[in-house]
C-alpha positions in Angstrom: 153.8 143.5 132.4 150.4 142.6 134.2 150.1 139.3 135.9 147.0 138.0 134.8 144.4 135.2 136.0 144.5 132.7 133.4 142.3 129.5 133.3 143.0 126.6 130.9 139.8 124.4 129.9 139.2 121.8 127.2 141.7 119.1 128.4 141.5 116.0 130.4 144.5 117.5 132.3 148.1 118.1 133.2 150.7 116.5 133.5 149.7 115.0 130.0 148.9 111.0 129.6 146.7 111.4 126.7 147.4 113.7 123.7 148.3 116.8 122.1 145.8 119.2 123.8 147.2 118.0 127.3 150.8 118.4 126.2 150.5 121.7 125.0 148.3 122.6 128.4 151.2 121.3 130.3 154.2 123.0 128.6 152.0 126.3 128.4 150.7 126.5 131.6 154.0 125.9 133.4 155.6 128.5 131.3 152.9 131.1 131.9 153.2 130.7 135.5 157.0 130.7 135.3 156.4 134.4 134.2 154.6 135.3 136.7 150.7 134.8 135.8 148.2 133.2 138.1 147.5 129.8 135.8 145.1 127.5 136.7 144.3 123.9 134.6 141.1 122.2 134.8 141.8 118.2 135.2 139.1 115.3 135.0 138.7 113.7 138.5 139.6 110.3 136.7 143.1 112.3 135.9 146.0 110.0 137.7 147.5 113.3 139.3 145.6 113.8 142.3 147.3 117.0 143.4 146.2 120.7 143.7 149.8 122.3 142.1 152.0 120.8 139.2 154.8 123.2 138.7 153.6 126.1 140.0 149.9 125.6 138.2 146.7 125.7 140.1 144.9 122.3 139.4 141.0 122.1 139.9 139.6 118.4 139.6 135.9 118.1 138.0 133.5 115.5 137.8 134.3 113.7 134.7 131.7 110.6 134.0 133.1 109.6 130.5 134.3 106.3 132.1 130.6 105.5 133.0 128.8 107.0 130.1 130.6 107.0 127.2 131.3 110.1 125.0 128.5 112.0 126.4 130.4 112.2 129.7 132.5 115.1 127.9 129.6 117.3 127.6 129.1 116.9 131.4 133.0 117.2 132.5 132.9 120.5 130.4 130.2 122.0 131.7 131.4 121.0 135.2 134.5 123.1 134.4 132.5 126.2 132.8 130.2 126.6 136.1 133.1 126.1 138.4 135.0 129.3 136.4 132.2 131.1 136.7 132.8 131.5 140.2 136.7 132.6 140.0 136.8 135.8 138.0 139.4 134.8 135.6 140.6 137.5 133.6 141.4 135.1 130.5 140.1 131.6 129.9 141.9 130.0 127.3 139.8 126.8 125.8 141.2 124.2 123.7 139.1 123.2 121.1 135.4 123.1 120.7 134.2 119.6 120.2 132.4 119.2 123.6 132.1 122.8 125.1 131.0 125.4 122.6 127.5 123.8 123.1 127.7 125.5 126.4 128.7 129.0 125.1 125.9 130.9 126.6 127.2 129.9 129.8 131.1 131.1 129.1 132.1 133.2 132.1 130.5 136.6 131.1 133.5 138.7 133.0 136.3 136.6 131.1 138.0 136.8 128.1 137.6 134.3 126.0 140.3 132.9 123.9 139.6 129.7 121.6 142.7 127.3 120.1 139.9 126.1 117.3 142.1 122.8 116.9 141.6 121.2 113.5 138.8 120.7 111.1 137.3 118.1 113.8 134.3 117.6 111.5 136.6 115.8 108.8 137.5 113.3 110.9 136.2 109.6 109.7 135.8 108.4 112.9 132.5 110.1 113.4 129.3 109.1 111.8 127.5 111.6 109.4 125.2 113.0 112.2 128.2 113.9 114.3 130.1 115.4 111.6 126.8 118.1 111.1 127.2 118.9 115.0 130.9 119.2 114.7 130.0 121.8 112.0 127.8 123.3 114.4 130.2 123.3 117.1 132.8 125.4 115.4 130.3 128.1 114.8 129.4 128.3 118.3 132.7 128.3 119.2 133.5 131.0 116.7 130.5 133.0 117.9 130.9 132.6 121.7 134.8 133.7 121.6 136.3 137.0 121.7 139.7 136.0 120.1 140.3 132.7 118.3 143.7 131.1 117.8 144.5 128.5 115.0 147.4 126.3 115.4 148.2 126.0 111.8 148.7 128.3 108.8 145.9 126.1 106.7 143.8 126.3 109.8 143.8 130.2 109.8 143.3 131.1 106.3 140.1 128.2 106.5 138.4 130.2 109.6 139.5 133.8 108.0 137.5 132.8 104.7 134.7 130.6 106.2 133.8 133.0 109.2 135.6 136.5 108.4 137.6 136.6 111.5 141.4 137.0 112.2 142.5 134.2 114.3 146.0 134.5 115.5 148.2 132.0 114.0 150.4 130.2 116.9 151.7 126.7 116.5 152.7 124.1 118.8 156.4 123.8 120.1 158.7 121.1 121.0 161.7 120.8 123.2 165.3 120.3 122.1 167.4 117.1 123.5 171.0 116.6 123.8 172.2 113.0 123.2 173.3 113.3 127.2 169.0 113.5 127.7 168.4 110.6 125.8 168.4 107.0 127.2 171.8 105.5 125.4 171.4 101.8 127.0 169.9 99.0 125.5 166.2 99.6 126.4 164.9 99.8 123.0 167.6 98.3 121.4 166.3 96.4 118.1 166.1 99.9 116.1 169.3 101.1 116.5 169.0 103.7 113.4 167.5 100.9 111.3 163.7 100.4 112.4 160.8 102.5 111.5 158.3 104.1 114.0 155.0 106.0 113.9 153.4 107.6 116.8 149.4 108.3 116.5 146.2 107.8 117.9 144.5 104.8 116.3 141.9 106.6 113.9 141.7 106.4 110.1 142.3 109.8 109.4 145.6 109.4 111.1 146.7 107.1 108.1 148.0 104.0 110.3 146.4 101.7 108.4 148.0 102.8 104.8 151.6 103.2 106.3 151.3 99.7 107.5 149.8 98.3 104.7 152.7 99.8 102.7 155.1 98.6 105.5 153.7 95.0 105.1 153.7 95.4 101.0 157.8 96.2 101.5 160.8 93.8 101.5 162.0 95.5 104.6 163.7 92.9 106.8 163.3 96.0 109.5 161.3 96.4 112.5 158.2 98.7 112.6 157.0 100.1 116.3 153.8 101.8 116.0 153.4 103.9 119.2 149.5 104.5 120.3 146.6 103.4 122.4 145.7 99.8 121.2 142.3 99.7 122.9 140.0 101.4 120.7 137.7 99.4 117.7 140.2 100.7 115.1 143.3 100.0 117.5 142.0 96.4 117.5 141.0 96.1 113.9 145.0 97.1 113.0 146.3 95.0 115.7 144.0 91.9 114.4 144.9 92.6 110.7 148.7 93.0 110.9 149.1 90.3 113.8 151.2 87.8 111.2 153.6 90.1 110.5 156.4 89.8 112.8 158.3 93.3 111.8 155.4 95.0 113.5 155.3 95.7 116.8 152.3 97.4 118.7 154.0 99.1 121.8 150.6 100.7 122.7 150.7 104.4 124.7 153.9 105.9 125.6 154.0 109.5 127.6 157.2 109.5 129.2 158.8 112.1 127.3 162.5 110.4 127.6 161.5 106.8 126.1 159.5 109.1 123.1 162.8 111.0 122.4 165.2 107.5 122.5 162.6 105.8 120.2 162.7 109.1 117.8 166.1 109.0 118.4 166.9 105.6 117.1 163.9 105.4 114.1 165.1 105.4 110.7 162.5 107.0 109.6 159.4 108.5 111.3 156.3 107.9 109.5 153.3 110.8 110.3 150.0 110.3 108.9 148.2 112.9 110.4 145.7 114.3 107.6 143.2 116.2 109.7 144.1 119.1 111.9 146.9 121.8 112.6 150.7 121.6 113.9 151.1 118.0 115.5 153.0 117.7 118.6 154.8 114.4 117.2 155.8 115.8 114.6 157.8 118.6 115.8 159.1 116.1 118.5 160.2 114.4 115.3 161.7 117.1 114.1 163.5 117.9 117.4 165.0 114.5 117.6 166.6 115.0 114.4 164.8 112.1 112.8 163.8 111.8 109.1 160.3 112.2 108.6 158.0 110.6 105.8 154.7 112.7 105.6 150.9 112.3 104.4 151.0 114.8 101.8 148.6 117.4 102.5 148.7 121.0 103.5 148.8 120.7 107.3 151.9 119.0 107.0 153.4 120.6 104.5 153.2 124.1 106.0 155.5 122.9 109.0 157.9 120.7 106.6 157.8 122.5 103.3 160.6 120.8 101.1 162.3 118.9 104.0 160.0 115.2 104.1 159.5 112.4 101.9 155.8 112.6 101.2 153.0 109.9 100.5 149.3 109.9 99.5 149.2 105.9 99.5 150.4 102.5 100.8 152.2 102.0 97.4 154.1 105.6 98.1 155.0 104.4 101.6 156.2 100.7 99.8 158.6 102.9 97.7 159.9 105.1 100.5 160.5 102.1 102.7 162.0 99.9 100.0 164.3 102.9 98.2 165.5 105.2 100.8 169.1 105.7 101.9 169.9 108.9 104.0 172.5 110.3 102.2 173.2 114.1 101.8 169.6 115.5 100.6 168.2 113.4 103.5 170.3 115.0 106.2 169.7 118.3 104.4 166.1 117.8 105.6 166.9 116.9 109.0 169.1 119.8 109.7 166.4 122.3 108.1 164.1 120.6 110.3 165.8 121.0 113.3 166.5 124.7 112.5 162.9 125.4 112.5 162.4 124.0 116.0 165.0 126.2 117.1 163.7 129.3 115.8 160.2 128.9 115.4 158.7 126.0 117.4 160.4 125.4 120.6 158.2 126.0 123.5 159.7 129.3 125.0 159.1 131.1 121.7 155.9 129.4 121.9 155.1 130.5 125.3 156.2 134.1 124.2 153.7 134.0 121.5 151.0 133.2 123.9 151.7 135.3 126.1 152.1 138.1 123.9 148.4 137.4 122.1 146.7 137.0 125.7 148.1 140.5 126.5 147.1 142.3 123.4 143.8 140.4 123.9 143.4 141.7 127.6 144.3 145.3 126.5 141.8 145.2 123.6 139.1 144.6 126.1 140.0 146.0 129.2 141.8 148.9 128.8 
């Protein structure tokens, strides 16, 4: 198989210390480098990792003024990455998302094949004002227009894009790693759950239904702990911590990016609550599946496409309360856990996902270059 020169843009960089796109960029870039491709990932100059090579992947650090000027800095950072990429003659540019880079579509490197992972329906996110949602709908159109090929990370997104824009995006979800018991922390660093506590991991944003989940727990009679993993420094995070400050069962642990620690949280959780309602295949959901954790999920097509019948579903706080007060892990729940683990083993593991990305990238290259 021909070795290609591939760049990944649209993330804050690797190794991941931010979120889903960065996690995917890290796992995918290192896997493709291992397969013999020349891989470059663009990093924000504010990223904690300052070296030029990470696990066989070239790192290019570009100026990112977001910390100084706010959200507008994302547009500047993406522009800086694109201007640099125009000089380097990449065979493939893999673009993660379109929120702040599609506006520069006319500046995409003309000699490179542009493949865009279209992410979720960004214009549905409640955190955005109406004018921003209008812009995001426009940015989605620009991303479709200025990309040569498209990827959807969920079947629901693939169906939406095909119907809306008459294109044929490839369906390639994210992956998760399987962990043995010896790879998890077996000691008492987080002893309070011990299989009896509840857990959620999410950015503190309205569409992730954190408030709904915690309200349901607050209404419940449970004496168990509820651990919340996610950065709470934004406005919504501060609102949530203040709202639930008097419920001593709820513990906000902040952002956790250490994979071993996250796996230990999941391994000890009685139920993992997944509230994401906008977007495609979420990495934290796959990680919970891989760690054999019983899942309670917000009821929507994105989550149902992955979990099918192998989860408890909720739509509101009363549903959450019912799940917490009435769920006992028996044969039915153990079957859900086993079925979700099989999905990771056979469909959503990173080796298989990297193979699908490599195959699609080579297919795109052959169509355009040969």
